N, C-alpha and C positions, 0 to 999 in steps of 0.2 A: 404612179400607183402605190398604195400604202401596202408596205408587207405585211403579210397574217403572221399570228402569234398562234403557240401551243398552249394548252390547258394549264403548263407549268411555269408559263413565261415569269411572273411573278417571283416564283421559288427561286429561279435564277438570278434574277435582280437582287432580290433580298442574300443570295450567298455570293453575292459580288461578280458575279460569271461577266466575264470578257462578251458580250453582245456581238454578234454581226449578220448582215443578210445570207441566205444561204438557201437556194430552191426556192425564192418566193417568200421567207419566213426569216423573222428574226429569231437566230436560235444560237444556244451558249457553244462560244469557240473552245475557251477554260475556263476552268476554275482558279485552279493553284498555278500548274503550269503543264504544259501538255508532256513533259518528261514525267514529271509526277504522276499524272495521269495513266499516260501510255504503262507505265512500270506497273502499276497499282494492279489494270487488266491482265498483264504478262504473268504476275505473282499472285495476287490476290483474288479480288474482285473492285470492278467498278461498275457504274449504273448510269445508262444513257437515257436522255429525253430524244428519240426516235419518233414522237406524235406528229412528224411533219411529213411522215409516210404517206401515201394514199391507199385507200382500201375500196374494192369493186367486190361486188356480190353478185355470181352467177347461179340461176337455180333454173329449175325445171326439167321438163323431159330430153329436150337435147341439151344440156349444160357441158356432157361431157364432149359430143361432137364439135360444138363449138369453140371450147376449149381449147380442144387438138387443133380446130382451126386456125387460130390467130397466134398460137405458141408453140415453139420448136421442140419441147420435150413432148415424151408421150402419155396422157393420162390415164390410156385405156385400162380398164379394167383395174385402176390404182385402189388399194385397200384405203378404206377410209382413215383419216389422221396421218395417210403419208403427204409430204410435200416436196415439190417438184422446183428447180431452178430451168431458167430459161429466157429466151427472149421472146418479142415479138418484133418481126421484121416487115420491111418495105418489100414490096415486089422483088425489087434489085438486090437485095440482101443487106443493105443497110439495117441498121437497129434500131425501129423506134423505141424501145425500150427493156432493160432486163427486169426480171421481176420473179417472183416466188406464187406459186400455185398452191393453195391447201385444198386438200381433199377432206371437207366437212361430213358430207352426207352423200348418199347413190346420186342424188341431182342437185349436188352445192358445193360451190366452189367458190374460195376464199383469195382474191388474189391482191398482191401487197406490191405495190409500184412505187418507183421513185419520186421524191417529193417535188422536183422542178420540171418532172414530167406528165404530174397529173391533169391539167387540162387537155393536153396533147393525146395522151394514154386513152382517155375517157372518148374523147373524140372518135380517135381511131376505133376503138371499141366498138361505139356505137354505131358506125359505118360500115359494119359487118355484119351487124345483127339478122340481115334478111335471109329468108328462108331458113330460119331457126327457131324454135318453139321454147324460147328462154325468158327469165325474167332477170332483169338488169338493173341492179342497186349499188348506184356510185354512193358509199358510204365514210367516205374519209372522215366528213362533218363530225360523226359519231362515235368516231372511237380517237383515245388516246393510245400510245405507245410506249412501252419501257423494255430496253435492252439488259438485262443483267448478265456481265461478261465475267469469264475469267474462271482460275481452275476452282475457287471456292463458290461460285455460283450457286450449284445444287444448294450446299447447304444452305446458304443465304435465302434461297426463294422457299426451301421449304421451311425453314427455322421463322426466318422474319416477317415473311409472307403469307405461310401456313399454306402453300400450295404444291399438292404432292406433285413431284416433278421426276423423280428417279425411274421413273416406268417408262419415261418418255427414251425413245431411241435418237440419235441424229436423224434430224430431217424427218421428225412426226411432230403431229400437235394434237390436241383435246380441247374441247370445251368444257371450262371447269362448270360454268353453269351458264344460262342464256346470257350472251353478249361480252363474256371473257373467253379468252382463248389464249393458250401458253402454248409456245412450241420451243424445241432444242435447236435453235438456230441462231445465227450472230454474222458478226462482220468482222469481225476482230482475229480469226485464227486459234480462238481459243474456246473452250467448253462455255455454255451457257444458253441463254434462255430470250426468248422475247413473248411481251405480256401485251395482248390487247383489251382494251377496256372502256367504260363510259370515263368521261372526262374526269367525273367525282371520283371514280375509282381508282383511276392512275395517280390523282393526286393526293387520296390515301395511302396508297401503295406507296410514290415517293415519299411521304414523309414519315412511313414505317420506315424504309430503309434509310433515311438520314439521321434519323432518330438513334438507331440499332449501333452505327457508328461502324458497321461489318462491310461497306462498301463505299467507295469514292466517287462522288460524282466527277462525270467526265465528258467533256467538249466533244465536237465534232471535229475537233483538231485532232487530238490523239484516236478518234475514230478513223480519220484518213491516214495517219502513220501505221495503224495497225493492219488494218486491210492491206494497204500499201506492199508490207513487207512480207505479208505470205501470198502475194501475187492475186488479189480479187481487184475488178475491175471496179471502176468508177464511170457511170456512167458521162458521156459528157470528154472523156479524158480517153479510156482505155476502149470502150464502145461508142459509137455516135452513128447518126444516119450515113456517114462514109464510112464507117468501120464494121465490117461482117463481124460473125462469132467465128467464121475461120479463120480470118486474119488476127484477130486477137486469140487463137490459140483455145478459142470454148466450144469446138466442134463435136464435142461428146454429150454437150447438152443440146444438139440439134439431131433428131432421130429421123434420117434421111430414109429409115424403112416404113416411116407412117406414108397412107396414102397421099395426105397432102396436108400442106399447111403454106400460110403465105409465107415467099420468099424461097420456098423449098428448089425450086426451077433454079434459082440463081445460085443456092448453095451446092447443088450438085454440079454445077458448071463449074464451081471453083474448086472443088472438089475433085473434081475429074481432070481440070486443065490448071490448076496452080492458081495461087494470088501473086500480085503483082510486090504486095507489102506485108511486113509480118510485125506481129507485137515481139520484144524481146528484152529481156533484162540486160541492161550494163553496169557492169562493176568498174567505179574508178579508180585512178593509181593515186589519187590526190584527195585531200579532204572539201575539196573546193562542191559545193550543192548543184546539181542541173535541177531545171525547173520545168514547169508545163511550157510547150514552145519552142522550147532550146534547140537549135541545129544541132543532129548529128552528122560528122561528116567524117567521109572514106578518102584519105590523100588530099585534102583541101577541096572537094566538092561535098554538096551536103545529099547525103542519100534519106534523110528520115529527122522526124524531130522527136522530143521527149513528150510523152504524155502523162508522167509524174516521177518526180527527185526527190529525195531526201538524203539528208544524212541518216542512216539504218539505225534506228536507237538500240534494237536489242542485239545488232551485230557488229555494230561501231564499224561501219563502211558506209561510203557512199557511191550510191545506187540510184539506177531508174530504170523505169520501164518506157520501151521506146518504139516508136512505128516507124520501121526500117523498110527499103528495100530488097526485096526477097534475096536477091543474091548475096547481101552481106547480113543476112540473119543466122548463118552458123553458128553453133557451140563454138568459142574460141577466137572469134573474126575480134578482130583489131581495130576501134573504131576511136572516133574523137567527138569531145562535146564544146561546141563553141557553148563558154559564159563569158558574158559581157565583149570584153575585147581580147580573151586567151581561149585558148583551145586545152582541152585538157585529155589525155589518153585514158581509155576504157576497153574493156574485152565485154564481149557477149557472154551472157551467163545464163542461166534457168531465172525465170521470172519470180520465181519463189524464193526469196532471200534469208527465210525463216522457217521452220518448218510448223506446221498447224498442231494444235496438240486438242484436237477435237475427241470426245467420248463417244466412241463408237458400240 
């Protein structure tokens, strides 16, 4: 099956981007190099094409009740413009996907889902429509999306794109005009904005950003290094059908005091009786780089595996996130990582290897 392409694909090719498959799309992995793009976002401003993400609109009299049924966070009585992070769960507590829910009106919710999960998520949501008076619209093909990220993002969005954004607080959004949404969100640990619009609008906005020379085009390579070092999860690594939010340390986004949501009973059981595995950070005492799937050992016996690992660019350390047996998850626990045929000592640390710099 052929990969999809975003509305900006030809512009990435023209810039000489390294293109690679991701989530069913041909996406730019890097333009110059990952390190340069990473530091541009940490120090100045970078722009990402994230048009591969999926969008679903839920509206109608039961929109709030329906979203609360399929979503772990609580959108009841939410103010218009508020955004919520959370998950959709299977009944056993495993994760269907993690997503953002935007409340755009009293009976109007805009859901942003992961590219690799679009078909699965849409099918899952449609399976649970019965009994709810809602209009379900799969809008992924209608929207392109840009992420403008970094300490200079606000200035760039205001001055280059002419979009008023200073009034947006962290995790809020507004419709600029029909079909254009801007939110103060991102996946980098820096201040930034995500802009949704028609393919034509996103292409024009990209051209203006490139012509301004005020932000660097950034690929998915540094998007991963940026999200990883501030402890943000990636579906398929830190969350999956076999990894619940409780295991991943994301229980704060699961409101167990809500009357009900799919998967609630399983999470209550995990909270009450504990989990067998837990996601931790591990700092290596060596420059070796742990990768996804590498074994985590204790006294020569495997007790877990790496979910994501890098040489952390912002703090110059080799670190990883790993899912380990609960008894080995305490901070300060000494473990080893199997990298090829050698083992390297490490110690359990907090999953946030670098402090976030959100504007709240």
